[in-house]
N, C-alpha and C positions, 0 to 999 in steps of 0.2 A: 268574658272579656274582663280586663283589669286595667285601671288607670293608675299609674304610679305618681306619688307626690314628688315634688322637686327635690326634697331632702332625702329621698330614698337612695340606697346604694344600688344604682342602676345596673352596673355590670353583674353584681351578685344576684340581683332579682331576675335578670334575663337568664343567667346561668340556671337558677332554680326553676324558672319557667320551662326551659328546654329539657330539664331532667325529669319532668313529669311524663314524658313520652318515651316509648320504646319502638324500635323498628327491627325487622328481620335483617340479617346480613345477606347481602347479595354479591355475586362475583363480579358484576359489572361496575363501571366507574361513574355512570351518569347519576344525576340527582334523583333520589327516590323518596326522600323525606327530610324533614327538618323544619326550622323556623325561617320564614321568608319576610323580608321587610327592608327598612332603611333607617339610617341615622342622619338627621339633618345637621348641617354645619353648626347651628346654634346649640346643639346638644353638648358641645364641648364644655359648656358651663357646668355640666353635671360630672365631668371627668377631671377638670382642672380647677385650681383655685383662681377662678376668673369670673368677673361679673360683667355681663354684656349689657348694653343700653337697651332696656326693654321698651323705651318710648319710641324707638325707631319704627318706621313703617315696614310692614312685612306681609307675607302671605300667610293666611290662617290655616296652617297644617300642623299636625303633631310633630314634635321634635324627634321622637323615636316611635316607630310603629313596627311591631313584629307579630306574626300570626302563624299558627299551624293550620293548614288547610285540609279539609276532609279528603280531597282528591288531588292527585298529581298525575298529569299525563306527560310522560317523557317521550319525545319524538326524535328518532334518529333519522336525520336527513340523508345520511350516508346509506343506511340499510332500508330506508323507507318503511320503518317500523314505528309503531306507537305502543308504549308500555303504560298500562293503567294501574294506578295504585289507589287504595282506599283505606282510610282509617276505619277500624272496626269499633263500633259503639254497641254495647249490649249484645255482642255476638252477631251484629248485622253490618253489612256493607252495601254499597250501591253501585257496584261495578256494572251490573246489567243496565242500570239506568243511564250511565255514562255511555255505554256501548250503543244504546238506542239513540242517544242524542247525536253521536258521531255518525251513525248510519243514516239519520234523517237528513243530514246536510242542510239543515234549515237555517241558513245565515242570510243576513241582509246587508248590503253595502250602501253607504251614503257618500256623497261627494264632500269635498273640502274646498272652502273658499276663504281667502283672506278678506278682512273687512278693514278698509282704511290702510294707512301706512304704519309701519312699525315705529315704536317710540322707545326712548331710552331714559334712564334715570340720570344720565350725564350727557352733556354735549362733548364733542371732540376736544374743544378748548378746555373744558373742565377736567377732562381726563389727562390732558397734557400737564395741567397744573398739579394733578394728582401725582404724576410721575416725578415732577420737580420736588414736591413735598417728600415723597418717598426717598428720593436721592439725598435730601438733606439729612434724613434720619440715618441713612447709611454712612454719610460723611461723619456724622457725630458719633457713630458707633453704637447707636441704639439697636440697630439690626445690621446684619450683613446683607440680607436680602428681604424684600417685602413684596408679596403678591397682592396687588390692588386690582379690583375687577369692576365691571359695569354691567348693568342688566338691560336687556331689550325685551319688549313686549309686543305681541301681535294679536289683535282681535281677529276672530274667525267665526264662521258658521259651518255647520256640517260635522264631519267625523275626523278628528285629529289622528285616528289610527292610520289614515292615508299618509300623514306626514311621517309616521314611524316606518311604514312600509317603504316609503321613498328613501328615508334616511339610511335604513339598513342596506338598501341597494347601492346607493352612491357612496356610502361611507362605512363599508364593512369593517368591523372592529372586534377585538377580543371579547367585548361585552356588549351584547344587544339585549335590551330589556324594555318591557312595557308593563307597568304595574298600575292596575285600575282600582282605585279606592272609592269609586262612586262619586264623591264630591270633588275629587281631584285625581289627576293621573301624573305619573312620572315615567318618562320614557327617553331612551337615548341610545347612543353608540359610543361607549367610552373606551378609550385605548388603554386605560391604566387601572390596575388593581389597587384598592386601598391596602389590603393585606390578605395574604393567603395562609391559612393554617391547615396542615395536613400531616396526620400521624406524628404529632409532636414537633414538627418543623414549621417555622414561620418565615415568610418571605415578603419583601417589599420590592417593587420594581419602579424606582424613581424615574419619571419622565420629565426632563427639563432641558431646554435648548431647542429652539424651534426656528426652522426656515420654511418658507412657503414653497410648495411644489409649483412647477411651471406648466406641467402637462407634456413637456418634452423630455424624453428619457435622458438624453445626453446632457441637457442643461440641469436636470435634477441630479445626475451623478456629480456634476461639477459643484452644484449647491451643497451636496452632502459632504464633499471634500472641504468646502469652505466652512461648513458648520463644524466639522471635526476639529478644525484648527482655530476657530473663532475664540479669542480669549474671554470675552464677556460671557458667551454661552457656556463655555467649559467651566469657568470659575463658578457660575451659578449652579451648574450641575454638581460639581464637587462638593459644594456646601450642602446640597440636599442629599447626597449620598452619605455624607458624614452625619447629617441629622437622622437619616434612616438607621444608621449603625447605632447611634445613641438611643433612639427610641426602642429598638429591638433589645438592646442590652439591659433594659429595665426588667425584663422578664425572661431573658434568654442568655445562653452562653455560646461559645464558638461562633461569634458573629463574623461572617465572611462576605466579602464583595465577590460574588461568583462571576458576574459579568460587569464590565466597566465601560461606560460610554459607547455602547454599540449604536451604530446608525440604523434606524428603522424608518421605513417609508410607509406613510398612511395616505389616504386618498387625496388630501389637500395640503398636508404638511409633512416635513421631515423632522424627526425627533432624535435626541440623544437618550438612550435608555440603559439603565443598569439593573442589576439584580443583587439584593442584599439578603442574606439568610441567617438564621440562627437556630439553635436547638433550644426548645422551650424548657425552662426549669420544671422539675416534676410537680411542684406545687402551683404552677401557673395555670390559671383558668383562661380559656380562650377569650372570653369577652373582656376580661381585665387587660389582656394583651392588646385587644382592639382599642379599648379606651385609652391605654397608655401610648398608643401610636396615632391617635386621632386628633385633629384631622391630618391629612397627608401634608408633609412639609412642602410638597410641590404646589399646594393650594394656599399656603400661609406664608412661609418664609422661615428665616432663621436668625437668631434663636426663636423658636416657635412661640413661646409665651409672649415675648415682647411684640412679635409680629401680629399675633392675634389681637392684642390690645390696640395696636395702631390701625388694623383693619376695622375694628369696631369704632374707632374714633373718626376715620375718614370716609368710609363707605356710607352712602346716604341711606340705604335700605338694608334690612336684615338679609343675610345670604339665604336663609331657609334651606332649600334643597341643594343649592349650588355648593360644591365642595364637600358635600356629605358623602355617604357610602350606601350602596344598595346591593342586596344579594341574599345569600342564605347561609345558615349554619346548621349542620346536621346534629343529631342528638348525641353524637360522640365528641362534638367540639370541633370538627373540621369546618373551616370557615372560608368563604370566598365572596368578596364584595368588590364591586367596581366603584371607583370614585365617580361621583355624579358630575361629570363634565361632558361637553358635547351633547347636552341633554336638554329636554324641555320639561317644564311643569305646566300642566293644563288645569285651569280653574276658572269657572264662570265665563266660558267661551273666550278665554284669552290664554295665549301661550307665552310663557316667560322663559328666557334663556340667557345665559351669562358666560362671560369669559374674562380672564385677567392676564396679566403679564408679570413676570418676575423682575422686579426693579432692584438694581444694584447701583453702587456709587457712580459707575461710568456709563449708566444707561443713557441712550439717546431717546428723548421723549417721543419723537415721531416714530421711531422704530418700535417702541413698546405699544403705541397705539395701533400700528400696523399688525403687530403680533396678535392683538385682540381680534382684529378683523380676520386675520388668517385662520384663527381657531374657530371663528363663527362661520367660515365660508360654507362648510357642508350643511350647517343648519339653515342658513338663509337660502341655499340652493334647494334644500328639501321642501321648504315652505312654498317656493315657487312651483316646483315640479309636481307637488302633491295636488295642485289644482287641476292637473290633467290626468290624474289616475282614474 
C-alpha cells in the first residue's frame, strides 16, 4: 500500500499505479480487472487551485482510495453465471480456495435496527436561509447556479447491508454499489455517472431538473410534461450541460450533446437527463480527464470554481463522500464511476446521507427544500423497510 502526500500529482500517480498491472484480453464486456475505489468530494483540492476549510467538522475517511484486489467475482444475473478471476503472484493463484468458499455457502445474516431518530446538520429553517443566501449570489452574478446540501445521520445496530439490500430493491438505479473498507462502508443506488471513458471516448450524463413521482402513472406523465416545460428546471439543466461541454473540452475534441433534456423516470423522482460526449486527445490520460471534470457540475453549480468556494463557505460540515465518485478504472484507462448520491456512508454504527438542490436566481426556497426531501425519499424508506428484512 502507498499513502500519497497532499502535494503529489495525484492524477499522474494514480495513472502510474494502474500501469503496474496487466490483464488478459477477454471478449466479454463485464468488469474483470482494474483499480476499484472512490474520490471524495474534498479531493477537488488536489485537482483545482482551491483551498478548503480544513477546520470544518467531517468524517474521518481517506479523500482518495483505490486498490487492486486479488480476486474478482463477476456475476451475470441474466445467465446465472459467476466468473472468477485471480491475480497471479509468483506463479500462484487461489481460484480453488474461492470455489470452496462459494460451495460452502457459509454466510450469516444479522438484523438491522434504527436507534433513536435521525438528525441533521441543518434545520429546515436554516436550509431555507441557505437558499436565500444562494439566490443573492446568483443575483449578484457570482454564480449562475449553486448546489447547497444538508446531511442527515441515523444511528443503528446490526447489519447495514440490509439497508443496501432494501435500497437496491425499492430504488433500482444504473449504479448499485457496496464498498466495505472495514472501518467504514460506502453504498448506494446512484442514477448518475461521474464520467465514463471507453476506447478513447468520454461522456458525461448531466442530471438536473427534478419533480417528485406520485405513484400514479397518469399523474406522473402529467408531471413529466410540466417538468419538460418548467423554465427554472430547464435553465438549470442548460447551464449544467454547458458546464459539461466546457469540462470535456479541456482534454477532448468533437464535443457533442448527443441527448438533450430527456425525461427519465426513477423510483421516487422524475429527472431531466442529457448526454455530452467527446473524443479524448491522444495525449490525454484518463485520470487527468477525471480530475479536470471533478466534481460533477450537477453537485456544485456554475461556474464551478466559484460554486465550490461558496459551498465551502456555507455548508457546515465537509461533504466527504457526498458528491464524490465511486467505481473502477481498468488497466487500459477505461473508466466508469457513479456520482456518490442517493447513498450512505456507514461509520461507527451511524449512517450518514445527504442531498442538495440547485439554486438559481428565481428559486423558491420551499420548493428547493422539498427537492432535498424528494431525493432522500428512497433512502428514508430503505432505512424503515430494512428493519423488517
